[in-house]
C-alpha positions in Angstrom: -9.2 5.1 11.9 -8.6 7.6 14.6 -12.3 8.0 15.4 -12.5 4.3 16.0 -9.4 4.3 18.3 -10.9 7.2 20.2 -14.2 5.4 20.6 -12.4 2.3 21.9 -10.5 4.3 24.4 -13.6 6.2 25.6 -15.5 2.9 25.9 -12.7 1.3 27.9 -12.3 4.2 30.3 -16.1 4.3 30.8 -16.7 0.6 31.3 -13.1 -0.6 32.1 -13.4 -3.4 29.6 -12.8 -4.0 25.9 -15.9 -3.3 23.8 -17.3 -6.0 21.5 -17.1 -4.9 17.9 -20.9 -4.7 17.8 -20.8 -2.1 20.6 -19.0 0.4 18.5 -20.3 2.7 15.9 -21.6 1.3 12.6 -18.3 0.6 10.8 -19.6 -2.0 8.3 -19.9 0.6 5.5 -16.7 2.5 6.3 -13.9 1.6 4.0 -11.1 0.8 4.8 -12.3 -0.4 8.2 -14.3 -3.2 6.8 -11.4 -4.5 4.6 -8.4 -6.6 5.8 -5.5 -4.6 7.1 -2.6 -4.7 9.6 -1.7 -2.0 12.0 0.2 -0.9 15.1 -1.3 1.2 17.9 1.0 3.2 20.1 -0.3 5.0 23.2 1.3 7.9 24.9 0.7 9.5 28.3 2.3 12.9 28.8 4.2 12.2 25.5 5.9 9.0 26.9 5.1 5.7 25.3 2.7 3.7 27.6 1.8 0.8 25.4 2.0 -0.6 21.9 0.6 -3.5 20.1 0.2 -4.6 16.5 0.9 -7.1 13.7 2.8 -6.9 10.5 0.3 -9.3 8.9 -3.5 -9.3 9.0 -4.8 -11.5 11.8 -8.5 -10.6 11.8 -11.1 -10.4 9.1 -11.3 -6.5 9.1 -9.0 -3.6 9.9 -11.7 -2.5 12.5 -11.2 -5.8 14.4 -7.4 -5.3 14.2 -7.7 -1.8 15.6 -9.9 -3.0 18.4 -7.6 -5.9 19.4 -4.4 -3.9 19.1 -5.8 -0.8 21.0 -7.0 -3.1 23.9 -3.6 -4.9 23.9 -1.7 -1.6 24.0 -4.0 -0.4 26.9 -3.7 -3.5 29.1 -1.3 -6.1 27.9 2.0 -4.5 26.9 4.0 -6.1 29.7 6.7 -3.4 29.5 4.2 -1.0 31.3 1.5 -1.2 33.9 -2.0 -1.0 32.5 -3.2 2.6 31.9 -5.3 4.0 34.7 -8.4 6.2 34.5 -6.4 9.1 35.9 -4.2 9.0 32.7 -7.1 9.3 30.3 -6.8 13.1 30.0 -3.1 12.9 29.0 -3.6 10.0 26.5 -2.5 10.4 22.9 -2.2 7.7 20.2 -0.6 6.9 16.9 -2.0 4.4 14.4 0.4 2.9 11.9 -1.5 1.1 9.1 0.9 -1.1 7.2 0.9 -0.3 3.5 4.0 -2.3 2.5 6.3 -4.9 4.1 9.5 -6.1 2.4 12.0 -8.6 3.6 15.5 -7.1 3.5 19.1 -8.0 4.3 21.0 -6.5 7.3 23.0 -4.3 4.9 19.8 -2.7 3.7 18.8 -1.9 7.3 21.9 0.2 7.5 20.6 2.4 4.6 17.1 3.0 5.9 15.8 6.4 6.8 14.5 6.2 10.4 12.2 9.1 9.7 10.4 7.3 6.9 10.7 3.5 7.4 10.4 1.2 10.3 12.2 -2.1 10.8 11.4 -5.4 12.4 14.0 -8.0 13.3 12.8 -11.5 14.1 15.2 -14.1 15.4 15.0 -17.1 13.0 13.9 -19.4 15.9 11.2 -16.8 16.7 12.6 -16.5 20.3 13.0 -12.7 19.9 11.5 -9.8 18.0 12.2 -6.1 17.9 10.2 -3.3 16.3 11.4 0.2 15.6 8.7 2.6 14.4 9.6 5.5 12.2 10.0 9.0 13.6 9.2 7.5 17.0 12.1 9.0 18.9 14.3 12.1 18.4 17.2 9.7 19.1 16.7 7.8 15.8 18.1 10.2 13.3 20.6 8.1 11.3 20.7 4.6 9.9 23.2 3.5 12.5 20.7 4.5 15.2 18.5 1.7 13.9 21.2 -0.9 14.5 22.0 0.4 18.0 18.4 0.4 19.0 17.8 -3.1 17.5 20.8 -4.5 19.3 19.7 -3.0 22.6 16.1 -4.3 22.2 17.2 -7.7 21.2 20.1 -7.9 23.7 22.3 -9.0 20.9 25.3 -7.1 19.6 25.9 -9.6 16.7 23.0 -9.1 14.4 23.3 -11.1 11.2 21.2 -12.4 8.3 22.0 -15.9 9.5 20.3 -15.3 12.9 17.6 -12.8 12.0 14.9 -11.9 9.4 14.6 -8.2 8.7 11.6 -6.4 7.3 11.3 -2.8 6.0 7.8 -1.5 6.8 6.0 1.4 5.3 2.9 2.8 6.9 0.2 5.4 6.7 0.1 7.3 10.1 -2.7 8.9 11.9 -2.5 10.6 15.3 -5.1 12.2 17.6 
């Protein structure tokens, strides 16, 4: 997976556009890239998050297509950040979280999660808001209570409840460059 992300990044910074899947190395015979899968891509410049994109459910036919779409989204469409510039290329690092398990849980279970091992997603039941907390993403997320504080801040909602939100515990396989 990390070779594919690196190839996408190199292509983007060379041509300043997203590659077509056919412009990338032959991935048709490379399991698991030719199988369905969901993932998140997080980009860092000088160890600060600069973009992130992903899905908790498979959208595309193959994991390779998911990786391509999410890498390009993280590069150019995460509206929390300005698009990455060519000057930042040398400082760029990435993390790939391939989802291995997703389980709907109650708010009380969120309070028991280990923020080093699991990540959590909160989705407002009317789909107006969504917050994602990746595992081991920040030195500030050390305790279960840190999850709640971070979710409340991201959602601008200090009254999280099972009536208002759907919560998922997510397990992933992680690769980094």
